[in-house]
N, C-alpha and C positions, 0 to 999 in steps of 0.2 A: 239304293244299294246298301246292304248290311255293312256295319262297321267290321273291318277285318283286323285281327290282331297279327302283327308281324313278329316272327321269332328269329333269333340268331341261329347260326349253324350249330353252335354248341347245344342250344335248346332242342333243335331238331334231332341231333345225334343222341341226346339223353332220352328223348321220347322214343326213338327207335330202339335204343338199348332196352328200355323198359318193356317195349312191345316184344322184343326178341326173348327177354327173360320170361315173360308171361306165355308166349307162344311155345317155348321149349318146355315149360312146366306143364302145359296142357297137351303137349304133343302135336301142336298145330303150327309148327314153325313154317314160315314161308320163305321163299328165296330172298326177298328183300330184307326181311327181319333177321334172317340167319347170316346175312353178309356182314362184313365188318361195319360197325356203326358209322365210321367216317365215309365209307363208300356209299352206304345207304343214304346218309344225310346228303352227300353230294348229288345223288340221283334225285332226291326229293327237292333239294333247294331251289332249282329253277322254277318249280311249280309254286313254291312259297313266294319267290320273288315276283312271279307273275301276279299272284294274289295281292301282294303288297302294292304293286304298280296299279292294279285295278282299284285299290282303295284310295289312291291319291285324289280323285275328284271329290271325296267326302271332306277333304281339308279345304279351308278357305284359301284364297290366293296368298294372303299374308302368311298363313301357316306353311304353305308350300315354299314361299320365299325363304322363310326362316329354316325350314327343313332342308332345302337344297343348299343353303349357305353353311349351316352348322352340322348337318347330318342327323337331324332330329326328326321326330314325327314319323319314324320308320322309313325315312328317305336317306339316300346317300348324297354326300357332297357333290354338287354338279353346278358349277358356276354359270355355264351358258343357260341352263334351265332356270336357275335362280334369277338370272337377269331378265329372262322373258316373263316369268311370273311376277317379279317385282315391278316391271314396266307396266304390266296390266293393272296391278293393284295401285301403283303410283298414279296412273291415269285416272283412277277413281278417287284420288285424293288421299290415299292412305299414307300417313306420316312415317310409319315404321318401314314401309316399302321404299319410300323416298330416302330415308336414312340408310337403308341397306344398299341402295343404288349409289349413294354418296360414298359409303364405305368401300364398295367394290371399285369405284373409280379412284379413291384415295389410295387404296392398297394395290390396285392393279390385279384384282381377282377375276380372271377370265376375260378381262378387257384391258386395254392399255391404261397405264396410270395417267390420270388427267386431273390435276388439282382444280382447274377451272370448272370442269364438269362436276367434280365432287362438291365444290363449294356451292354450285347452283342447286344440287339436290339437297344438300344440308340446309340451304336457305329456305327451300320449299317446306321442308319438315319443321324447321324452326319457326316458321310463320304460324304453325299449328301447335307451338309450344312443346315440341318433342325434345325432352331433356338431353338425350344423347347427341342429337343433331346440334343442339346449342353448345354442348361441350366440345364437339369437333370443330365448330366454328371458332370457339375460343382457342383451341390448339392451332388451327390453321392461321388465325390472325396473329397469335403470339409468335408463331414460327415464320411469319411473313410468307406463307404459302398461298394466301388468299389474295384475290384482287381487292381493290379499295373496299373497306368495310365501313358501314355506317356506325357500327359499334366498336368500341375498343375491346381488347381481349378481356379485360376485367369485367366489362359490361356483359359480354357473352357468358363468362363464368358465373356472374350473379344471376343471370336469367336461368342458366342450367340448374343452379342451386335452388332458386325459387320454384322451379318446376320439379324438384325432387331428385335430381341426379346425385347419388351418394358420393361419387368422386369429386364432384363440384363442391358439395357441402364440405367435404374433408379438406379440400384445397383452400377454401375460404377460411375455415376455422384455423388451419395451420398458419395462414397469413396474419391472423390477429395477434 
């Protein structure tokens, strides 16, 4: 499937305005192009959305995970879909997906807030040295939101810093 570029409503409206200007200059104005740009864009947008939805399979599961979580990669925020894609990627061992599953449980995004489940997902990702998962384990342990931890909060913070998390590095430097 060819890669599809998704555009915003404003971009579609601007393109239709340009088309209307060109069409009226050449005397070939069409009904769609001569209509108000917002109306024309609204008429065309469902087709653009359908094209963007068709483009989703070109994204990896993790890209879909991130896209549905943050509204990136041409996707809209959709927590239930994010959860499904992240579960698929996490089952394949992806640490970013595991971290996002931990985050959704920690914050209660589309699922019930569950610190025990969040901790378990963060643990899986931290076992693969995912720095953000390690930082979240630091936070959960520090705030006593986690079950018994084998590491102290400072040890989790050190691991996150060693694995390159900028916030962990800054917190350690501030403590010195």
